[in-house]
HTML snippet that shows the backbone in 3Dmol.js (N, CA, C, O; Angstrom):
<script src="https://3Dmol.org/build/3Dmol-min.js"></script>
<div id="view" style="width:600px;height:400px;position:relative"></div>
<script>
const pdb = `
ATOM      1  N   MET A   1       0.835  -1.184   0.000  1.00  0.00           N
ATOM      2  CA  MET A   1       0.000   0.000   0.000  1.00  0.00           C
ATOM      3  C   MET A   1       0.876   1.241   0.000  1.00  0.00           C
ATOM      4  O   MET A   1       1.940   1.259   0.619  1.00  0.00           O
ATOM      5  N   ASP A   2       0.430   2.269  -0.689  1.00  0.00           N
ATOM      6  CA  ASP A   2       1.172   3.524  -0.726  1.00  0.00           C
ATOM      7  C   ASP A   2       1.271   4.133   0.664  1.00  0.00           C
ATOM      8  O   ASP A   2       0.451   3.866   1.543  1.00  0.00           O
ATOM      9  N   ASN A   3       2.291   4.951   0.838  1.00  0.00           N
ATOM     10  CA  ASN A   3       2.526   5.608   2.111  1.00  0.00           C
ATOM     11  C   ASN A   3       1.800   6.951   2.144  1.00  0.00           C
ATOM     12  O   ASN A   3       2.442   7.999   2.209  1.00  0.00           O
ATOM     13  N   ILE A   4       0.467   6.928   2.100  1.00  0.00           N
ATOM     14  CA  ILE A   4      -0.353   8.138   2.071  1.00  0.00           C
ATOM     15  C   ILE A   4      -0.966   8.335   3.448  1.00  0.00           C
ATOM     16  O   ILE A   4      -1.504   7.398   4.038  1.00  0.00           O
ATOM     17  N   SER A   5      -0.882   9.561   3.956  1.00  0.00           N
ATOM     18  CA  SER A   5      -1.495   9.891   5.241  1.00  0.00           C
ATOM     19  C   SER A   5      -2.842  10.556   5.004  1.00  0.00           C
ATOM     20  O   SER A   5      -2.992  11.392   4.113  1.00  0.00           O
ATOM     21  N   PHE A   6      -3.803  10.174   5.803  1.00  0.00           N
ATOM     22  CA  PHE A   6      -5.135  10.771   5.730  1.00  0.00           C
ATOM     23  C   PHE A   6      -5.390  11.566   6.997  1.00  0.00           C
ATOM     24  O   PHE A   6      -4.915  11.211   8.076  1.00  0.00           O
ATOM     25  N   ILE A   7      -6.142  12.638   6.853  1.00  0.00           N
ATOM     26  CA  ILE A   7      -6.470  13.491   7.998  1.00  0.00           C
ATOM     27  C   ILE A   7      -7.957  13.820   7.998  1.00  0.00           C
ATOM     28  O   ILE A   7      -8.647  13.671   6.989  1.00  0.00           O
ATOM     29  N   THR A   8      -8.421  14.262   9.135  1.00  0.00           N
ATOM     30  CA  THR A   8      -9.783  14.762   9.286  1.00  0.00           C
ATOM     31  C   THR A   8      -9.672  16.213   9.717  1.00  0.00           C
ATOM     32  O   THR A   8      -8.957  16.540  10.664  1.00  0.00           O
ATOM     33  N   VAL A   9     -10.388  17.082   9.009  1.00  0.00           N
ATOM     34  CA  VAL A   9     -10.337  18.520   9.261  1.00  0.00           C
ATOM     35  C   VAL A   9     -11.706  18.963   9.772  1.00  0.00           C
ATOM     36  O   VAL A   9     -12.727  18.651   9.160  1.00  0.00           O
ATOM     37  N   PHE A  10     -11.731  19.681  10.880  1.00  0.00           N
ATOM     38  CA  PHE A  10     -12.966  20.195  11.453  1.00  0.00           C
ATOM     39  C   PHE A  10     -13.074  21.685  11.141  1.00  0.00           C
ATOM     40  O   PHE A  10     -12.132  22.442  11.371  1.00  0.00           O
ATOM     41  N   VAL A  11     -14.222  22.099  10.620  1.00  0.00           N
ATOM     42  CA  VAL A  11     -14.454  23.502  10.277  1.00  0.00           C
ATOM     43  C   VAL A  11     -15.841  23.884  10.779  1.00  0.00           C
ATOM     44  O   VAL A  11     -16.815  23.192  10.484  1.00  0.00           O
ATOM     45  N   THR A  12     -15.942  24.969  11.526  1.00  0.00           N
ATOM     46  CA  THR A  12     -17.259  25.462  11.919  1.00  0.00           C
ATOM     47  C   THR A  12     -17.648  26.628  11.021  1.00  0.00           C
ATOM     48  O   THR A  12     -16.815  27.449  10.636  1.00  0.00           O
ATOM     49  N   VAL A  13     -18.935  26.678  10.700  1.00  0.00           N
ATOM     50  CA  VAL A  13     -19.484  27.734   9.850  1.00  0.00           C
ATOM     51  C   VAL A  13     -20.789  28.209  10.472  1.00  0.00           C
ATOM     52  O   VAL A  13     -21.382  27.499  11.284  1.00  0.00           O
ATOM     53  N   PRO A  14     -21.245  29.412  10.095  1.00  0.00           N
ATOM     54  CA  PRO A  14     -22.407  29.977  10.767  1.00  0.00           C
ATOM     55  C   PRO A  14     -23.757  29.341  10.438  1.00  0.00           C
ATOM     56  O   PRO A  14     -24.689  29.430  11.237  1.00  0.00           O
ATOM     57  N   ASP A  15     -23.874  28.695   9.261  1.00  0.00           N
ATOM     58  CA  ASP A  15     -25.192  28.171   8.893  1.00  0.00           C
ATOM     59  C   ASP A  15     -25.078  26.991   7.929  1.00  0.00           C
ATOM     60  O   ASP A  15     -24.005  26.692   7.406  1.00  0.00           O
ATOM     61  N   ARG A  16     -26.210  26.335   7.711  1.00  0.00           N
ATOM     62  CA  ARG A  16     -26.248  25.132   6.876  1.00  0.00           C
ATOM     63  C   ARG A  16     -25.860  25.426   5.435  1.00  0.00           C
ATOM     64  O   ARG A  16     -25.163  24.626   4.811  1.00  0.00           O
ATOM     65  N   GLN A  17     -26.300  26.559   4.895  1.00  0.00           N
ATOM     66  CA  GLN A  17     -25.981  26.868   3.504  1.00  0.00           C
ATOM     67  C   GLN A  17     -24.479  26.992   3.292  1.00  0.00           C
ATOM     68  O   GLN A  17     -23.946  26.490   2.302  1.00  0.00           O
ATOM     69  N   ALA A  18     -23.798  27.653   4.211  1.00  0.00           N
ATOM     70  CA  ALA A  18     -22.337  27.765   4.122  1.00  0.00           C
ATOM     71  C   ALA A  18     -21.699  26.380   4.195  1.00  0.00           C
ATOM     72  O   ALA A  18     -20.756  26.091   3.457  1.00  0.00           O
ATOM     73  N   ALA A  19     -22.208  25.523   5.080  1.00  0.00           N
ATOM     74  CA  ALA A  19     -21.680  24.169   5.209  1.00  0.00           C
ATOM     75  C   ALA A  19     -21.864  23.390   3.912  1.00  0.00           C
ATOM     76  O   ALA A  19     -20.934  22.732   3.446  1.00  0.00           O
ATOM     77  N   LEU A  20     -23.050  23.461   3.332  1.00  0.00           N
ATOM     78  CA  LEU A  20     -23.319  22.762   2.074  1.00  0.00           C
ATOM     79  C   LEU A  20     -22.451  23.290   0.941  1.00  0.00           C
ATOM     80  O   LEU A  20     -21.898  22.517   0.158  1.00  0.00           O
ATOM     81  N   ASP A  21     -22.335  24.601   0.859  1.00  0.00           N
ATOM     82  CA  ASP A  21     -21.536  25.213  -0.210  1.00  0.00           C
ATOM     83  C   ASP A  21     -20.081  24.765  -0.140  1.00  0.00           C
ATOM     84  O   ASP A  21     -19.498  24.381  -1.153  1.00  0.00           O
ATOM     85  N   ILE A  22     -19.504  24.812   1.036  1.00  0.00           N
ATOM     86  CA  ILE A  22     -18.109  24.423   1.203  1.00  0.00           C
ATOM     87  C   ILE A  22     -17.940  22.927   0.960  1.00  0.00           C
ATOM     88  O   ILE A  22     -17.008  22.512   0.271  1.00  0.00           O
ATOM     89  N   ALA A  23     -18.833  22.120   1.519  1.00  0.00           N
ATOM     90  CA  ALA A  23     -18.738  20.665   1.343  1.00  0.00           C
ATOM     91  C   ALA A  23     -18.791  20.291  -0.133  1.00  0.00           C
ATOM     92  O   ALA A  23     -17.968  19.511  -0.610  1.00  0.00           O
ATOM     93  N   ARG A  24     -19.747  20.841  -0.844  1.00  0.00           N
ATOM     94  CA  ARG A  24     -19.878  20.538  -2.278  1.00  0.00           C
ATOM     95  C   ARG A  24     -18.632  20.964  -3.052  1.00  0.00           C
ATOM     96  O   ARG A  24     -18.146  20.230  -3.913  1.00  0.00           O
ATOM     97  N   GLU A  25     -18.124  22.143  -2.744  1.00  0.00           N
ATOM     98  CA  GLU A  25     -16.968  22.670  -3.484  1.00  0.00           C
ATOM     99  C   GLU A  25     -15.706  21.843  -3.259  1.00  0.00           C
ATOM    100  O   GLU A  25     -14.996  21.528  -4.214  1.00  0.00           O
ATOM    101  N   VAL A  26     -15.418  21.487  -2.004  1.00  0.00           N
ATOM    102  CA  VAL A  26     -14.173  20.754  -1.752  1.00  0.00           C
ATOM    103  C   VAL A  26     -14.234  19.334  -2.290  1.00  0.00           C
ATOM    104  O   VAL A  26     -13.208  18.782  -2.688  1.00  0.00           O
ATOM    105  N   VAL A  27     -15.424  18.732  -2.308  1.00  0.00           N
ATOM    106  CA  VAL A  27     -15.558  17.399  -2.904  1.00  0.00           C
ATOM    107  C   VAL A  27     -15.476  17.505  -4.424  1.00  0.00           C
ATOM    108  O   VAL A  27     -14.810  16.696  -5.070  1.00  0.00           O
ATOM    109  N   LYS A  28     -16.161  18.512  -5.003  1.00  0.00           N
ATOM    110  CA  LYS A  28     -16.125  18.706  -6.454  1.00  0.00           C
ATOM    111  C   LYS A  28     -14.697  18.927  -6.953  1.00  0.00           C
ATOM    112  O   LYS A  28     -14.315  18.403  -7.999  1.00  0.00           O
ATOM    113  N   CYS A  29     -13.916  19.696  -6.209  1.00  0.00           N
ATOM    114  CA  CYS A  29     -12.533  20.007  -6.601  1.00  0.00           C
ATOM    115  C   CYS A  29     -11.549  18.899  -6.215  1.00  0.00           C
ATOM    116  O   CYS A  29     -10.343  19.041  -6.414  1.00  0.00           O
ATOM    117  N   ARG A  30     -12.057  17.815  -5.670  1.00  0.00           N
ATOM    118  CA  ARG A  30     -11.239  16.662  -5.265  1.00  0.00           C
ATOM    119  C   ARG A  30     -10.224  16.998  -4.168  1.00  0.00           C
ATOM    120  O   ARG A  30      -9.160  16.385  -4.078  1.00  0.00           O
ATOM    121  N   LEU A  31     -10.574  17.975  -3.345  1.00  0.00           N
ATOM    122  CA  LEU A  31      -9.736  18.307  -2.196  1.00  0.00           C
ATOM    123  C   LEU A  31     -10.150  17.502  -0.969  1.00  0.00           C
ATOM    124  O   LEU A  31      -9.449  17.492   0.043  1.00  0.00           O
ATOM    125  N   ALA A  32     -11.293  16.830  -1.066  1.00  0.00           N
ATOM    126  CA  ALA A  32     -11.785  15.985   0.017  1.00  0.00           C
ATOM    127  C   ALA A  32     -12.518  14.795  -0.576  1.00  0.00           C
ATOM    128  O   ALA A  32     -13.165  14.898  -1.618  1.00  0.00           O
ATOM    129  N   ALA A  33     -12.406  13.676   0.102  1.00  0.00           N
ATOM    130  CA  ALA A  33     -13.150  12.493  -0.321  1.00  0.00           C
ATOM    131  C   ALA A  33     -14.591  12.559   0.169  1.00  0.00           C
ATOM    132  O   ALA A  33     -15.505  12.030  -0.463  1.00  0.00           O
ATOM    133  N   CYS A  34     -14.774  13.218   1.304  1.00  0.00           N
ATOM    134  CA  CYS A  34     -16.088  13.255   1.936  1.00  0.00           C
ATOM    135  C   CYS A  34     -16.139  14.436   2.905  1.00  0.00           C
ATOM    136  O   CYS A  34     -15.130  14.809   3.503  1.00  0.00           O
ATOM    137  N   ALA A  35     -17.317  15.009   3.045  1.00  0.00           N
ATOM    138  CA  ALA A  35     -17.529  16.055   4.052  1.00  0.00           C
ATOM    139  C   ALA A  35     -18.862  15.779   4.737  1.00  0.00           C
ATOM    140  O   ALA A  35     -19.898  15.692   4.078  1.00  0.00           O
ATOM    141  N   ASN A  36     -18.833  15.644   6.038  1.00  0.00           N
ATOM    142  CA  ASN A  36     -20.045  15.431   6.830  1.00  0.00           C
ATOM    143  C   ASN A  36     -20.453  16.748   7.466  1.00  0.00           C
ATOM    144  O   ASN A  36     -19.603  17.542   7.870  1.00  0.00           O
ATOM    145  N   ILE A  37     -21.756  16.977   7.554  1.00  0.00           N
ATOM    146  CA  ILE A  37     -22.273  18.188   8.188  1.00  0.00           C
ATOM    147  C   ILE A  37     -23.004  17.779   9.457  1.00  0.00           C
ATOM    148  O   ILE A  37     -23.929  16.969   9.425  1.00  0.00           O
ATOM    149  N   VAL A  38     -22.572  18.353  10.573  1.00  0.00           N
ATOM    150  CA  VAL A  38     -23.220  18.111  11.859  1.00  0.00           C
ATOM    151  C   VAL A  38     -23.975  19.396  12.212  1.00  0.00           C
ATOM    152  O   VAL A  38     -23.355  20.425  12.479  1.00  0.00           O
ATOM    153  N   PRO A  39     -25.305  19.339  12.214  1.00  0.00           N
ATOM    154  CA  PRO A  39     -26.092  20.548  12.432  1.00  0.00           C
ATOM    155  C   PRO A  39     -26.272  20.900  13.911  1.00  0.00           C
ATOM    156  O   PRO A  39     -26.050  20.089  14.810  1.00  0.00           O
ATOM    157  N   ASN A  40     -26.683  22.138  14.108  1.00  0.00           N
ATOM    158  CA  ASN A  40     -27.185  22.607  15.406  1.00  0.00           C
ATOM    159  C   ASN A  40     -26.211  22.482  16.570  1.00  0.00           C
ATOM    160  O   ASN A  40     -26.569  21.992  17.641  1.00  0.00           O
ATOM    161  N   LEU A  41     -24.984  22.926  16.353  1.00  0.00           N
ATOM    162  CA  LEU A  41     -24.024  22.979  17.453  1.00  0.00           C
ATOM    163  C   LEU A  41     -24.178  24.295  18.196  1.00  0.00           C
ATOM    164  O   LEU A  41     -24.618  25.295  17.628  1.00  0.00           O
ATOM    165  N   THR A  42     -23.819  24.286  19.445  1.00  0.00           N
ATOM    166  CA  THR A  42     -23.697  25.529  20.194  1.00  0.00           C
ATOM    167  C   THR A  42     -22.246  25.660  20.608  1.00  0.00           C
ATOM    168  O   THR A  42     -21.709  24.796  21.301  1.00  0.00           O
ATOM    169  N   SER A  43     -21.615  26.738  20.185  1.00  0.00           N
ATOM    170  CA  SER A  43     -20.237  27.002  20.557  1.00  0.00           C
ATOM    171  C   SER A  43     -20.206  28.034  21.678  1.00  0.00           C
ATOM    172  O   SER A  43     -20.877  29.063  21.609  1.00  0.00           O
ATOM    173  N   VAL A  44     -19.430  27.748  22.694  1.00  0.00           N
ATOM    174  CA  VAL A  44     -19.239  28.661  23.820  1.00  0.00           C
ATOM    175  C   VAL A  44     -17.775  29.072  23.787  1.00  0.00           C
ATOM    176  O   VAL A  44     -16.880  28.226  23.781  1.00  0.00           O
ATOM    177  N   TYR A  45     -17.539  30.390  23.765  1.00  0.00           N
ATOM    178  CA  TYR A  45     -16.169  30.874  23.630  1.00  0.00           C
ATOM    179  C   TYR A  45     -16.030  32.249  24.279  1.00  0.00           C
ATOM    180  O   TYR A  45     -17.016  32.929  24.562  1.00  0.00           O
ATOM    181  N   ARG A  46     -14.774  32.637  24.506  1.00  0.00           N
ATOM    182  CA  ARG A  46     -14.492  33.955  25.065  1.00  0.00           C
ATOM    183  C   ARG A  46     -14.120  34.889  23.920  1.00  0.00           C
ATOM    184  O   ARG A  46     -13.288  34.542  23.082  1.00  0.00           O
ATOM    185  N   TRP A  47     -14.730  36.071  23.880  1.00  0.00           N
ATOM    186  CA  TRP A  47     -14.427  37.073  22.859  1.00  0.00           C
ATOM    187  C   TRP A  47     -14.457  38.450  23.507  1.00  0.00           C
ATOM    188  O   TRP A  47     -15.466  38.861  24.080  1.00  0.00           O
ATOM    189  N   GLU A  48     -13.352  39.143  23.409  1.00  0.00           N
ATOM    190  CA  GLU A  48     -13.208  40.488  23.976  1.00  0.00           C
ATOM    191  C   GLU A  48     -13.644  40.538  25.438  1.00  0.00           C
ATOM    192  O   GLU A  48     -14.362  41.445  25.860  1.00  0.00           O
ATOM    193  N   GLY A  49     -13.190  39.537  26.202  1.00  0.00           N
ATOM    194  CA  GLY A  49     -13.435  39.508  27.630  1.00  0.00           C
ATOM    195  C   GLY A  49     -14.809  39.005  28.043  1.00  0.00           C
ATOM    196  O   GLY A  49     -15.109  38.968  29.236  1.00  0.00           O
ATOM    197  N   LYS A  50     -15.651  38.618  27.096  1.00  0.00           N
ATOM    198  CA  LYS A  50     -16.998  38.139  27.417  1.00  0.00           C
ATOM    199  C   LYS A  50     -17.152  36.686  26.982  1.00  0.00           C
ATOM    200  O   LYS A  50     -16.515  36.234  26.032  1.00  0.00           O
ATOM    201  N   ILE A  51     -18.012  35.966  27.698  1.00  0.00           N
ATOM    202  CA  ILE A  51     -18.366  34.605  27.305  1.00  0.00           C
ATOM    203  C   ILE A  51     -19.544  34.701  26.334  1.00  0.00           C
ATOM    204  O   ILE A  51     -20.577  35.291  26.650  1.00  0.00           O
ATOM    205  N   CYS A  52     -19.375  34.116  25.158  1.00  0.00           N
ATOM    206  CA  CYS A  52     -20.389  34.181  24.109  1.00  0.00           C
ATOM    207  C   CYS A  52     -20.880  32.780  23.762  1.00  0.00           C
ATOM    208  O   CYS A  52     -20.174  31.792  23.967  1.00  0.00           O
ATOM    209  N   GLU A  53     -22.101  32.709  23.236  1.00  0.00           N
ATOM    210  CA  GLU A  53     -22.672  31.465  22.736  1.00  0.00           C
ATOM    211  C   GLU A  53     -23.258  31.739  21.357  1.00  0.00           C
ATOM    212  O   GLU A  53     -23.977  32.719  21.162  1.00  0.00           O
ATOM    213  N   GLU A  54     -22.948  30.869  20.406  1.00  0.00           N
ATOM    214  CA  GLU A  54     -23.440  31.012  19.034  1.00  0.00           C
ATOM    215  C   GLU A  54     -23.835  29.658  18.481  1.00  0.00           C
ATOM    216  O   GLU A  54     -23.224  28.639  18.804  1.00  0.00           O
ATOM    217  N   GLY A  55     -24.857  29.654  17.650  1.00  0.00           N
ATOM    218  CA  GLY A  55     -25.216  28.458  16.916  1.00  0.00           C
ATOM    219  C   GLY A  55     -24.320  28.325  15.694  1.00  0.00           C
ATOM    220  O   GLY A  55     -24.045  29.319  15.021  1.00  0.00           O
ATOM    221  N   GLU A  56     -23.862  27.122  15.396  1.00  0.00           N
ATOM    222  CA  GLU A  56     -23.000  26.875  14.247  1.00  0.00           C
ATOM    223  C   GLU A  56     -23.296  25.498  13.667  1.00  0.00           C
ATOM    224  O   GLU A  56     -24.009  24.693  14.266  1.00  0.00           O
ATOM    225  N   GLU A  57     -22.736  25.248  12.498  1.00  0.00           N
ATOM    226  CA  GLU A  57     -22.726  23.929  11.881  1.00  0.00           C
ATOM    227  C   GLU A  57     -21.268  23.476  11.865  1.00  0.00           C
ATOM    228  O   GLU A  57     -20.360  24.302  11.775  1.00  0.00           O
ATOM    229  N   LEU A  58     -21.047  22.180  11.952  1.00  0.00           N
ATOM    230  CA  LEU A  58     -19.691  21.629  11.926  1.00  0.00           C
ATOM    231  C   LEU A  58     -19.504  20.808  10.661  1.00  0.00           C
ATOM    232  O   LEU A  58     -20.316  19.938  10.346  1.00  0.00           O
ATOM    233  N   LEU A  59     -18.436  21.089   9.946  1.00  0.00           N
ATOM    234  CA  LEU A  59     -18.032  20.274   8.811  1.00  0.00           C
ATOM    235  C   LEU A  59     -16.902  19.354   9.263  1.00  0.00           C
ATOM    236  O   LEU A  59     -15.926  19.805   9.863  1.00  0.00           O
ATOM    237  N   ILE A  60     -17.038  18.075   8.974  1.00  0.00           N
ATOM    238  CA  ILE A  60     -15.973  17.107   9.211  1.00  0.00           C
ATOM    239  C   ILE A  60     -15.521  16.680   7.824  1.00  0.00           C
ATOM    240  O   ILE A  60     -16.258  16.012   7.099  1.00  0.00           O
ATOM    241  N   ILE A  61     -14.306  17.068   7.461  1.00  0.00           N
ATOM    242  CA  ILE A  61     -13.800  16.860   6.104  1.00  0.00           C
ATOM    243  C   ILE A  61     -12.676  15.831   6.137  1.00  0.00           C
ATOM    244  O   ILE A  61     -11.717  15.962   6.897  1.00  0.00           O
ATOM    245  N   LYS A  62     -12.814  14.805   5.298  1.00  0.00           N
ATOM    246  CA  LYS A  62     -11.806  13.738   5.222  1.00  0.00           C
ATOM    247  C   LYS A  62     -10.989  13.927   3.950  1.00  0.00           C
ATOM    248  O   LYS A  62     -11.538  14.018   2.851  1.00  0.00           O
ATOM    249  N   THR A  63      -9.661  13.986   4.115  1.00  0.00           N
ATOM    250  CA  THR A  63      -8.792  14.266   2.978  1.00  0.00           C
ATOM    251  C   THR A  63      -7.418  13.643   3.183  1.00  0.00           C
ATOM    252  O   THR A  63      -7.140  13.055   4.228  1.00  0.00           O
ATOM    253  N   ARG A  64      -6.578  13.777   2.193  1.00  0.00           N
ATOM    254  CA  ARG A  64      -5.176  13.357   2.322  1.00  0.00           C
ATOM    255  C   ARG A  64      -4.382  14.501   2.946  1.00  0.00           C
ATOM    256  O   ARG A  64      -4.659  15.670   2.682  1.00  0.00           O
ATOM    257  N   ALA A  65      -3.413  14.168   3.758  1.00  0.00           N
ATOM    258  CA  ALA A  65      -2.584  15.177   4.422  1.00  0.00           C
ATOM    259  C   ALA A  65      -1.921  16.109   3.410  1.00  0.00           C
ATOM    260  O   ALA A  65      -1.792  17.307   3.661  1.00  0.00           O
ATOM    261  N   GLY A  66      -1.503  15.568   2.275  1.00  0.00           N
ATOM    262  CA  GLY A  66      -0.836  16.375   1.255  1.00  0.00           C
ATOM    263  C   GLY A  66      -1.728  17.414   0.603  1.00  0.00           C
ATOM    264  O   GLY A  66      -1.227  18.317  -0.068  1.00  0.00           O
ATOM    265  N   LEU A  67      -3.047  17.308   0.785  1.00  0.00           N
ATOM    266  CA  LEU A  67      -3.981  18.283   0.207  1.00  0.00           C
ATOM    267  C   LEU A  67      -4.403  19.361   1.198  1.00  0.00           C
ATOM    268  O   LEU A  67      -5.175  20.258   0.858  1.00  0.00           O
ATOM    269  N   PHE A  68      -3.888  19.268   2.439  1.00  0.00           N
ATOM    270  CA  PHE A  68      -4.373  20.179   3.476  1.00  0.00           C
ATOM    271  C   PHE A  68      -4.222  21.659   3.113  1.00  0.00           C
ATOM    272  O   PHE A  68      -5.175  22.423   3.271  1.00  0.00           O
ATOM    273  N   GLU A  69      -3.076  22.073   2.641  1.00  0.00           N
ATOM    274  CA  GLU A  69      -2.866  23.506   2.344  1.00  0.00           C
ATOM    275  C   GLU A  69      -3.809  23.994   1.249  1.00  0.00           C
ATOM    276  O   GLU A  69      -4.330  25.106   1.335  1.00  0.00           O
ATOM    277  N   GLN A  70      -4.035  23.178   0.222  1.00  0.00           N
ATOM    278  CA  GLN A  70      -4.984  23.559  -0.830  1.00  0.00           C
ATOM    279  C   GLN A  70      -6.404  23.620  -0.280  1.00  0.00           C
ATOM    280  O   GLN A  70      -7.162  24.533  -0.610  1.00  0.00           O
ATOM    281  N   LEU A  71      -6.760  22.660   0.550  1.00  0.00           N
ATOM    282  CA  LEU A  71      -8.079  22.638   1.181  1.00  0.00           C
ATOM    283  C   LEU A  71      -8.274  23.866   2.052  1.00  0.00           C
ATOM    284  O   LEU A  71      -9.313  24.525   1.992  1.00  0.00           O
ATOM    285  N   ARG A  72      -7.274  24.168   2.858  1.00  0.00           N
ATOM    286  CA  ARG A  72      -7.333  25.341   3.736  1.00  0.00           C
ATOM    287  C   ARG A  72      -7.542  26.611   2.941  1.00  0.00           C
ATOM    288  O   ARG A  72      -8.373  27.444   3.302  1.00  0.00           O
ATOM    289  N   ALA A  73      -6.791  26.765   1.856  1.00  0.00           N
ATOM    290  CA  ALA A  73      -6.916  27.965   1.015  1.00  0.00           C
ATOM    291  C   ALA A  73      -8.308  28.053   0.396  1.00  0.00           C
ATOM    292  O   ALA A  73      -8.887  29.138   0.333  1.00  0.00           O
ATOM    293  N   LYS A  74      -8.850  26.929  -0.058  1.00  0.00           N
ATOM    294  CA  LYS A  74     -10.184  26.914  -0.667  1.00  0.00           C
ATOM    295  C   LYS A  74     -11.246  27.314   0.350  1.00  0.00           C
ATOM    296  O   LYS A  74     -12.142  28.098   0.037  1.00  0.00           O
ATOM    297  N   ILE A  75     -11.152  26.781   1.561  1.00  0.00           N
ATOM    298  CA  ILE A  75     -12.123  27.116   2.604  1.00  0.00           C
ATOM    299  C   ILE A  75     -11.998  28.577   2.990  1.00  0.00           C
ATOM    300  O   ILE A  75     -13.005  29.270   3.131  1.00  0.00           O
ATOM    301  N   LYS A  76     -10.781  29.050   3.161  1.00  0.00           N
ATOM    302  CA  LYS A  76     -10.554  30.456   3.507  1.00  0.00           C
ATOM    303  C   LYS A  76     -11.133  31.371   2.430  1.00  0.00           C
ATOM    304  O   LYS A  76     -11.785  32.366   2.748  1.00  0.00           O
ATOM    305  N   ASP A  77     -10.903  31.045   1.174  1.00  0.00           N
ATOM    306  CA  ASP A  77     -11.444  31.827   0.064  1.00  0.00           C
ATOM    307  C   ASP A  77     -12.969  31.830   0.100  1.00  0.00           C
ATOM    308  O   ASP A  77     -13.594  32.866  -0.129  1.00  0.00           O
ATOM    309  N   PHE A  78     -13.563  30.685   0.385  1.00  0.00           N
ATOM    310  CA  PHE A  78     -15.019  30.580   0.448  1.00  0.00           C
ATOM    311  C   PHE A  78     -15.579  31.442   1.571  1.00  0.00           C
ATOM    312  O   PHE A  78     -16.582  32.132   1.390  1.00  0.00           O
ATOM    313  N   ILE A  79     -14.937  31.401   2.720  1.00  0.00           N
ATOM    314  CA  ILE A  79     -15.427  32.149   3.886  1.00  0.00           C
ATOM    315  C   ILE A  79     -15.275  33.653   3.673  1.00  0.00           C
ATOM    316  O   ILE A  79     -16.128  34.428   4.106  1.00  0.00           O
ATOM    317  N   LEU A  80     -14.199  34.070   3.010  1.00  0.00           N
ATOM    318  CA  LEU A  80     -13.944  35.500   2.810  1.00  0.00           C
ATOM    319  C   LEU A  80     -14.665  36.083   1.613  1.00  0.00           C
ATOM    320  O   LEU A  80     -14.741  37.305   1.480  1.00  0.00           O
ATOM    321  N   THR A  81     -15.201  35.237   0.731  1.00  0.00           N
ATOM    322  CA  THR A  81     -15.889  35.732  -0.459  1.00  0.00           C
ATOM    323  C   THR A  81     -17.369  35.907  -0.133  1.00  0.00           C
ATOM    324  O   THR A  81     -18.047  34.929   0.182  1.00  0.00           O
ATOM    325  N   PRO A  82     -17.883  37.140  -0.204  1.00  0.00           N
ATOM    326  CA  PRO A  82     -19.280  37.374   0.193  1.00  0.00           C
ATOM    327  C   PRO A  82     -20.292  36.563  -0.630  1.00  0.00           C
ATOM    328  O   PRO A  82     -21.263  36.057  -0.068  1.00  0.00           O
ATOM    329  N   CYS A  83     -20.091  36.434  -1.914  1.00  0.00           N
ATOM    330  CA  CYS A  83     -21.029  35.706  -2.764  1.00  0.00           C
ATOM    331  C   CYS A  83     -20.418  34.361  -3.118  1.00  0.00           C
ATOM    332  O   CYS A  83     -19.381  34.306  -3.780  1.00  0.00           O
ATOM    333  N   ARG A  84     -21.050  33.271  -2.684  1.00  0.00           N
ATOM    334  CA  ARG A  84     -20.486  31.954  -2.899  1.00  0.00           C
ATOM    335  C   ARG A  84     -20.853  31.365  -4.255  1.00  0.00           C
ATOM    336  O   ARG A  84     -20.279  30.343  -4.632  1.00  0.00           O
ATOM    337  N   LYS A  85     -21.758  31.940  -4.991  1.00  0.00           N
ATOM    338  CA  LYS A  85     -22.253  31.343  -6.249  1.00  0.00           C
ATOM    339  C   LYS A  85     -21.289  31.549  -7.388  1.00  0.00           C
ATOM    340  O   LYS A  85     -21.553  31.111  -8.507  1.00  0.00           O
TER     341      LYS A  85
END
`;
const viewer = $3Dmol.createViewer("view");
viewer.addModel(pdb, "pdb");
viewer.setStyle({}, {cartoon: {color: "spectrum"}});
viewer.zoomTo();
viewer.render();
</script>
């Protein structure tokens, strides 16, 4: 068997549409073999000295370790681009 490493990448996004858009794009571009969406998470975190709670969706993305940087760039581009279409 080839010496290929596989990784799982966790990404939180604000809503289901963002999760679907990113999941479809990374699978379509062959940057991931699979992306699972876990709905209705509540994240608790500290921001500017306050404890905050937000609803989010979780993406669990399965990919090869060698594709991580490309995957990261694609997700970052998706999150920073206002129009995903």
